[in-house]
C-alpha positions in Angstrom: -60.2 108.7 197.0 -56.9 108.0 198.5 -57.4 107.5 202.2 -53.8 108.4 203.2 -54.0 112.0 202.1 -56.8 112.9 204.5 -56.3 113.6 208.2 -58.4 115.3 210.8 -57.7 116.8 214.3 -58.2 114.1 216.9 -57.5 111.2 214.6 -56.0 108.3 216.5 -52.6 106.8 215.6 -53.9 103.6 213.9 -57.2 105.1 212.7 -57.8 104.9 209.0 -60.3 107.0 207.1 -62.7 104.8 205.1 -65.2 107.4 203.7 -65.4 111.2 203.6 -69.1 111.9 202.8 -70.9 115.1 202.0 -74.5 115.6 200.9 -75.2 114.8 197.3 -74.5 117.9 195.1 -77.9 117.7 193.5 -79.4 119.0 196.8 -77.8 122.4 196.0 -79.9 122.7 192.8 -82.9 124.3 194.5 -80.7 127.0 196.2 -78.8 127.6 193.0 -82.1 128.2 191.2 -83.1 130.8 193.9 -79.8 132.6 193.5 -80.1 132.5 189.7 -83.7 133.9 189.9 -82.6 136.9 192.0 -79.6 137.5 189.7 -82.0 137.4 186.7 -84.3 139.9 188.3 -81.4 142.3 189.0 -80.1 141.9 185.4 -83.5 142.5 183.9 -83.9 145.6 186.1 -80.8 147.1 184.6 -81.5 146.0 181.0 -85.2 146.9 180.8 -85.5 149.3 183.8 -84.7 152.4 181.8 -87.5 151.6 179.4 -90.2 150.8 182.0 -89.0 152.8 185.0 -87.2 155.8 183.6 -87.4 157.8 186.9 -85.0 155.3 188.6 -82.4 155.9 185.9 -82.3 159.7 186.1 -81.1 162.1 188.7 -81.8 162.2 191.7 -82.8 158.5 191.9 -79.9 157.0 189.8 -77.5 156.9 192.8 -80.2 155.2 194.9 -80.8 152.6 192.2 -77.1 151.9 192.0 -76.9 151.6 195.8 -79.9 149.2 196.0 -78.6 147.1 193.1 -75.2 146.8 194.7 -76.7 146.0 198.1 -78.9 143.4 196.4 -75.8 141.9 194.7 -74.0 141.8 198.0 -76.9 139.9 199.7 -77.1 137.4 196.8 -73.4 136.8 197.0 -73.5 136.4 200.8 -76.4 133.9 200.5 -74.5 132.0 197.8 -71.4 131.9 200.1 -73.5 130.6 203.1 -75.1 127.9 200.9 -71.7 126.8 199.7 -70.1 126.9 203.1 -73.0 124.9 204.7 -72.7 122.3 201.9 -68.9 122.1 201.9 -68.4 122.1 205.7 -71.1 119.5 206.5 -69.1 116.3 206.6 -69.3 112.7 207.8 -66.1 110.8 208.3 -66.2 107.0 208.7 -63.0 105.5 210.1 -62.2 101.9 211.1 -63.1 102.9 214.7 -65.8 105.6 214.7 -68.2 107.8 212.7 -67.8 111.6 213.0 -70.6 114.0 212.1 -69.4 117.5 211.5 -72.3 119.9 210.9 -71.9 123.6 210.1 -75.0 125.6 211.3 -74.6 129.1 210.0 -71.2 130.8 209.7 -70.1 130.7 213.3 -71.7 127.6 214.8 -70.3 124.0 214.3 -71.5 120.8 215.9 -69.3 117.7 216.0 -70.7 114.4 217.1 -68.8 111.1 217.4 -70.2 107.5 217.4 -67.9 104.6 218.2 -68.6 101.7 215.9 -69.2 99.3 218.9 -72.2 101.5 220.0 -74.1 100.8 216.8 -77.3 98.7 217.3 -79.2 99.2 214.0 -78.6 100.9 210.7 -81.4 102.0 208.3 -81.0 103.5 204.9 -83.8 105.3 203.2 -84.3 106.6 199.7 -87.6 108.4 199.3 -89.0 110.1 196.2 -88.3 110.3 192.5 -85.4 112.7 192.5 -83.4 110.8 195.3 -84.1 107.5 193.6 -83.0 108.8 190.2 -79.8 110.4 191.5 -79.0 107.7 194.1 -79.1 109.7 197.4 -80.9 109.3 200.7 -80.6 109.2 204.4 -79.0 106.8 206.9 -80.2 106.5 210.5 -78.0 104.7 213.0 -79.7 103.5 216.2 -77.5 103.5 219.4 -78.0 102.8 223.0 -76.6 106.1 224.1 -78.4 109.3 225.0 -78.5 110.4 221.4 -80.6 107.5 220.1 -80.3 108.3 216.4 -77.3 109.4 214.3 -78.4 110.7 211.0 -76.6 111.1 207.7 -78.8 113.2 205.5 -78.9 113.4 201.7 -75.8 111.3 201.1 -74.9 109.6 197.8 -75.4 105.9 197.6 -76.9 105.3 201.1 -77.3 101.5 200.6 -73.6 101.0 199.8 -72.6 103.3 202.7 -74.8 101.4 205.1 -73.2 98.1 204.0 -69.7 99.6 204.5 -70.6 100.8 208.0 -72.0 97.3 208.9 -68.8 95.7 207.5 -66.5 97.9 209.6 -68.8 97.6 212.6 -68.5 93.8 212.5 -64.7 94.1 211.9 -64.4 96.4 214.9 -66.4 94.0 217.1 -64.2 91.0 216.0 -61.0 93.0 216.6 -62.3 93.9 220.1 -63.2 90.3 220.8 -59.7 89.1 219.7 -58.0 91.7 221.9 -60.2 90.7 224.9 -59.3 87.0 224.3 -55.6 87.8 224.1 -55.6 89.8 227.3 -57.1 86.8 229.2 
């Protein structure tokens, strides 16, 4: 990923983006299976329905069957769009100064949290279970001294490497602050 091509509102002048993180794509698999199941049921209804439920494919119920099928297709498409939007718009941005957590909750609710790197006290990465271990994804918890004690990055790819990178930039940020304090004296 080229860091220079990404920018976000509120980005400081000398702030560089280190990571743009989303949840691991494998977490979508369960929801894709649900969507596929309901599409399969709808397709089977139209292919085999005339054979097993002939009344629904004759007048006066044919129009009702078409209406219910199209309405079902609309709900399936809407659910798929919400799943994709939730996945795509949930984002964590690590810069050389802070960590931003952008979480989409539904279609019309977004929560943005910010954690300055100098506020970090402890970082824990956790990979739990066979599927997360096999596909290399897990959670990172960041302990702070602020009101929000824990900052969580859920289901991200390669959590151990991300934790190491956060620690590296945390130490670099503290060293840079220390040099600036010594120069101002």
